[in-house]
Each structure stands twice: as structure tokens, then as C-alpha cells.
C-alpha positions as CSV (number, residue, x, y, z in Angstrom):
1,M,12.3,38.5,10.4
2,P,10.5,35.2,11.3
3,T,12.2,31.8,11.0
4,S,8.7,30.2,11.3
5,P,7.5,29.8,7.5
6,I,4.4,31.2,6.1
7,I,2.0,28.4,4.0
8,I,1.1,29.3,1.0
9,T,-1.4,27.7,-1.7
10,G,-1.9,28.8,-5.1
11,A,1.3,30.0,-5.8
12,S,2.0,28.4,-8.9
13,S,0.8,31.4,-10.8
14,G,-1.0,34.6,-10.7
15,M,-1.5,36.3,-7.2
16,G,-0.3,33.4,-5.3
17,K,3.0,33.4,-6.9
18,A,4.0,37.5,-7.1
19,A,2.9,37.2,-3.3
20,A,5.5,34.1,-2.8
21,L,7.7,35.9,-4.2
22,Q,7.4,39.4,-2.7
23,L,7.5,37.7,0.4
24,A,10.7,35.8,-0.4
25,Q,12.2,38.6,-1.3
26,L,11.7,39.8,2.0
27,G,13.1,37.3,3.6
28,H,10.4,35.1,4.7
29,P,10.4,31.3,4.5
30,L,8.1,30.1,3.1
31,V,6.2,26.9,2.0
32,L,4.6,26.6,-1.2
33,L,1.5,24.2,-1.1
34,L,1.0,22.8,-4.7
35,R,-0.2,20.6,-6.8
36,D,2.4,18.1,-8.2
37,G,3.4,19.0,-11.4
38,Q,5.6,20.8,-13.8
39,K,3.8,24.2,-13.2
40,G,4.6,24.3,-9.4
41,R,8.1,22.7,-10.1
42,D,8.9,25.8,-12.4
43,A,7.4,28.2,-10.0
44,H,9.2,27.3,-7.1
45,A,12.5,27.2,-9.0
46,E,11.8,30.8,-10.3
47,I,10.8,32.0,-6.9
48,V,14.2,30.4,-5.4
49,Q,16.3,32.1,-8.1
50,R,14.9,35.4,-8.5
51,S,14.7,35.7,-4.7
52,G,17.9,34.0,-3.6
53,N,15.6,32.8,-0.8
54,R,16.9,28.9,0.1
55,A,14.6,28.7,2.7
56,V,11.6,28.5,0.2
57,E,10.2,24.8,0.5
58,L,8.1,23.3,-2.1
59,E,5.1,20.4,-0.8
60,H,2.6,19.0,-2.5
61,A,-1.0,18.3,-2.5
62,D,-3.9,18.1,-4.7
63,L,-6.5,20.4,-2.6
64,S,-9.5,18.8,-3.9
65,S,-8.3,15.5,-2.0
66,Q,-8.4,15.6,1.8
67,A,-6.5,12.7,2.1
68,D,-3.6,14.7,0.2
69,I,-4.1,17.8,2.1
70,S,-3.7,15.4,5.4
71,A,-0.6,13.8,4.4
72,A,1.1,17.3,3.3
73,A,0.3,19.2,6.4
74,A,1.6,16.1,8.2
75,R,4.7,16.0,6.4
76,I,4.9,19.8,7.3
77,T,3.8,19.8,11.0
78,G,6.4,17.4,10.9
79,R,9.4,19.7,10.0
80,H,7.8,22.6,11.3
81,K,6.8,23.0,15.0
82,R,6.0,26.5,14.5
83,L,4.1,28.2,11.4
84,S,4.0,32.2,11.5
85,G,1.2,32.0,8.8
86,F,-1.4,30.4,6.3
87,I,-2.3,32.2,3.4
88,A,-5.0,30.0,1.8
89,N,-4.9,31.8,-2.1
90,A,-5.5,28.6,-4.2
91,G,-9.5,28.9,-5.9
92,A,-11.1,27.3,-8.6
93,H,-14.2,27.8,-11.3
94,F,-15.8,25.1,-13.2
95,S,-18.3,25.2,-15.7
96,E,-19.6,21.8,-15.1
97,R,-20.4,19.8,-11.9
98,T,-17.8,17.6,-11.2
99,L,-16.9,15.7,-8.0
100,S,-13.7,15.8,-5.6
101,P,-12.4,12.4,-5.1
102,D,-14.4,12.5,-2.1
103,G,-17.5,12.9,-3.7
104,V,-17.6,17.0,-2.9
105,E,-18.5,19.6,-5.6
106,M,-15.1,20.4,-6.6
107,T,-15.4,24.3,-6.3
108,L,-16.5,23.5,-2.9
109,A,-13.6,21.3,-1.9
110,I,-10.9,23.5,-3.3
111,N,-12.4,27.1,-2.6
112,H,-13.6,26.1,0.9
113,L,-13.2,22.7,2.5
114,A,-9.3,22.7,1.5
115,P,-8.7,25.6,3.9
116,F,-11.0,24.5,6.7
117,L,-9.2,21.5,6.8
118,L,-5.5,22.7,6.5
119,T,-6.6,25.2,9.1
120,H,-7.4,22.8,11.3
121,L,-4.4,20.8,10.6
122,L,-1.9,23.7,10.7
123,H,-3.7,24.9,14.2
124,D,-1.0,23.5,16.8
125,A,1.7,24.9,14.7
126,L,0.3,28.3,14.5
127,K,-0.6,28.3,17.9
128,A,3.1,27.6,18.8
129,H,4.5,30.4,16.5
130,G,2.3,32.9,19.0
131,A,1.4,35.5,16.7
132,A,0.3,33.8,13.4
133,R,-2.0,34.9,10.8
134,I,-4.4,33.0,8.7
135,V,-5.4,35.0,5.6
136,L,-7.9,33.8,3.1
137,T,-8.5,35.4,-0.6
138,A,-12.2,35.9,-1.0
139,S,-13.8,37.7,-3.6
140,S,-16.5,40.8,-3.7
141,L,-18.5,38.0,-6.1
142,Q,-20.7,36.4,-3.0
143,F,-24.0,34.6,-3.1
144,P,-25.4,33.2,-0.1
145,F,-24.7,29.7,0.5
146,D,-27.5,26.9,-0.4
147,F,-27.7,24.5,2.5
148,S,-30.3,22.5,1.1
149,D,-28.2,21.6,-2.1
150,Y,-24.5,22.2,-0.8
151,N,-23.4,19.6,-3.3
152,R,-25.2,20.6,-6.3
153,D,-27.0,18.0,-7.2
154,R,-29.5,19.9,-8.6
155,A,-29.2,22.5,-11.6
156,Y,-25.5,23.8,-11.9
157,D,-24.4,27.2,-12.5
158,G,-20.4,27.5,-12.1
159,Y,-20.9,31.1,-11.7
160,R,-23.4,31.2,-8.6
161,V,-21.3,28.2,-7.1
162,Y,-18.1,30.2,-7.4
163,G,-19.8,33.0,-5.4
164,Q,-21.1,30.6,-3.0
165,T,-18.1,29.5,-2.1
166,K,-16.0,32.9,-1.7
167,L,-19.1,34.1,0.5
168,A,-18.5,30.7,2.5
169,N,-14.5,32.0,2.7
170,V,-15.8,35.4,4.6
171,Q,-18.2,33.6,7.0
172,F,-15.4,31.1,8.0
173,T,-13.1,33.8,8.6
174,F,-15.3,35.6,10.8
175,A,-16.2,32.1,12.5
176,L,-12.7,31.0,12.7
177,A,-11.9,34.5,14.3
178,R,-14.2,33.9,17.1
179,R,-12.6,30.9,17.8
180,L,-9.0,32.1,17.9
181,E,-9.7,34.6,20.2
182,G,-6.9,34.6,23.1
183,T,-4.7,32.2,21.0
184,G,-2.6,34.8,19.4
185,I,-3.8,33.4,15.9
186,T,-5.5,36.0,13.6
187,A,-7.8,35.2,10.4
188,N,-8.9,37.9,8.0
189,C,-10.1,37.7,4.5
190,L,-9.2,39.5,1.1
191,A,-11.2,40.6,-2.0
192,P,-8.0,41.7,-4.2
193,G,-10.9,42.8,-6.7
194,L,-9.9,41.9,-10.4
195,V,-6.7,40.5,-11.0
196,R,-5.4,39.0,-14.4
197,T,-5.2,35.1,-13.2
198,D,-5.7,31.5,-14.6
199,I,-8.7,31.0,-12.3
200,Y,-11.1,30.4,-15.9
201,R,-8.8,28.1,-17.7
202,R,-11.4,25.3,-16.5
203,T,-14.3,27.6,-17.7
204,R,-15.8,28.0,-21.2
205,G,-18.5,30.1,-23.0
206,A,-19.9,33.2,-21.7
207,S,-17.6,33.3,-18.2
208,R,-14.5,32.6,-20.1
209,F,-15.5,35.4,-22.8
210,L,-16.1,37.5,-20.0
211,A,-13.0,37.1,-18.0
212,H,-10.5,37.1,-21.0
213,T,-12.0,39.6,-23.2
214,L,-14.4,42.1,-21.9
215,L,-12.8,42.4,-18.0
216,A,-9.2,41.9,-18.9
217,P,-8.5,45.8,-19.4
218,L,-9.8,46.4,-16.0
219,M,-8.0,43.7,-14.1
220,A,-4.8,44.4,-11.9
221,S,-1.6,43.0,-12.3
222,P,-1.1,39.9,-10.1
223,E,1.9,41.9,-8.5
224,K,-0.1,44.3,-7.2
225,A,-2.6,42.4,-6.1
226,G,0.1,40.0,-4.6
227,K,1.1,43.0,-2.4
228,K,-2.3,43.0,-1.0
229,L,-1.9,39.6,0.6
230,V,1.4,40.4,1.8
231,R,0.4,43.3,3.6
232,L,-2.4,41.6,5.6
233,A,0.4,38.6,6.3
234,T,3.3,40.7,7.6
235,D,2.2,44.4,8.0
236,P,3.0,45.2,12.1
237,A,0.1,47.7,12.2
238,L,-2.4,45.0,11.3
239,A,-0.7,42.3,14.2
240,Q,-4.1,42.7,16.6
241,T,-6.3,42.6,13.4
242,S,-8.6,39.8,13.3
243,G,-12.2,39.2,11.3
244,V,-12.2,41.4,8.9
245,Y,-13.0,41.7,5.6
246,F,-10.5,43.6,3.4
247,K,-11.8,44.9,-0.2
248,H,-7.9,46.1,-1.8
249,Y,-6.8,47.4,1.1
250,K,-9.1,48.8,3.6
251,P,-11.3,46.8,6.0
252,S,-14.9,46.7,4.2
253,R,-18.6,45.1,3.9
254,A,-19.3,41.9,2.6
255,I,-23.0,41.4,1.3
256,P,-25.4,41.4,4.5
257,A,-25.7,37.4,4.6
258,A,-22.0,37.0,5.7
259,Y,-23.0,38.5,8.9
260,D,-25.4,36.0,9.9
261,E,-24.1,34.3,12.9
262,A,-26.3,30.9,12.8
263,A,-25.0,30.6,8.9
264,Q,-21.9,31.0,9.9
265,E,-22.2,28.4,12.2
266,Q,-24.5,26.3,10.2
267,L,-21.5,26.2,7.6
268,W,-19.2,25.7,10.2
269,T,-21.0,22.2,11.1
270,L,-21.3,21.2,7.5
271,S,-17.5,21.6,7.1
272,E,-17.1,19.4,9.9
273,Q,-18.9,16.4,8.6
274,L,-17.8,16.7,5.2
275,T,-14.0,16.5,6.5
276,G,-14.7,14.3,9.3
277,T,-13.3,17.1,11.6
278,A,-14.0,18.5,15.6
279,Y,-12.1,21.9,15.3
């Protein structure tokens, strides 16, 4: 059992919380990187109590704020020189255009730029572990990224913007895996299918009705979906697997645009510009 922790975002509820609990029950040390608030504190307390695992830490960050992310990453790597994994599970969906503290469209900021920046900031600690894993929660809902209007200054469609950020997760995974060759770190992404989650809590109208009424009977439980994240983060059979898009438990194919390496690199360059980093 590794003594270096796994970092996981989006673990205050739903699939992320279920995955964190399962990992804790398996004895893995964890750092839950959650937004400051009672919901996160309650989730942390419940995971510790139910698992009996005292090596589950709570760290706070608003993932829409790059300053918050940087400060949290510094605290984590100050305590842990080695990390065995990073599960970027946090996600958001907005019905109306909202800007982050950094002036970036909020869905892009949380769903893509946060894991991009965290991966950069945690890289040395992940590399020091020797066999670390990065897992991103993507989606089978994918739309080609609109570089001409990445900040959505024109007409806003929350559904389409969400799908663009989920494709960005896949493209980032592929570009990241190329850069990580030879480091011992692997990078994969997961489309878990329909899951009962509160990701649509900020939505209204048709999207909310669709998620909470029509599709609800078809959605998997958070516990079942969480197992998929746990497998990608821990299964010895996947120790050498990198740069793969998983749908449910199996390697699959994303939409054709995901495999456009020029677009992957364009996204990478944009992400560096928007986060002020050079990987």
C-alpha cells in the first residue's frame, strides 16, 4: 500500500466522494482538495469515520481561482514531497455565462484550467513517487473546442460549453501523456457514463429538467461510478497504461476531434497563456 497520498478533487459529493471513500477503505492516504465550506468538512469527516482511515487530509481551494489553486498546491507539496496520484474529478456546468476571479469563463476555468494548472504544480511530487497516476474525469458529451471564442464572449450555450471542456479534458490527457513518457507518471481519462450527481445544481430550465427527470432512471449510482475512478487510479494491470480514453471500464474512442494533435497543442498553448505557466 503506498504511503504517498492521492489528491482528489470534487470529493464532497457524488462519484468523487464515493471514489474517495472506496480509496480510503482500501487504506490509501488521501488529500481531498475541496472548496472551503461545511459540505466539504462534512464529507471529510464522513469518509474518515466510515473508513477508519486517519490518513485522509482535507485541503481547501476554490478551483475557479488560480491563486487559490497555487496556494493549495504549495501547501500540499510542502507536506508531501511524493504523491502517488492525482484524480481531477471536479466539474461544473453553468446555464449562464459567468466569469472566474481570473476573468475566464467559469466552466473552462473549473473543468479544464484547474486540472491543467494542478498537474503542472504537482508534477515534481508525482514524478518523485516513481509510478504516479493522473486520472481526469471526462465525458462522452464532447464538442470541438472553439478557439475563436474560448471565453464565450458571443452567444452562450452552457450545454455546448460543457461539452467543449470535456473534450478539452480528453485532448489534455493525450497531450500530457506524450510529455510524461519516461517519467513514470501515467495519464488517462474516464467517461463514466450517466451518473447521479449534483453537477447540474447551477442549471435551470431544460438542462435541469433533463438531468433530474428524464435521465435520472438511466443514471448509475455514485458508488458504481466511483469504482471506475478507483480502478484507473490503482489497478496494477493499468500500471503502464497511459494516454487512453476509457468509457466505463474499457478503452474506447472519443470523437475524432480529440485525436487532432495540432488542436491538442493549440489547447496546450492557450492553457499555458491563461494560467501563466510553462510546463
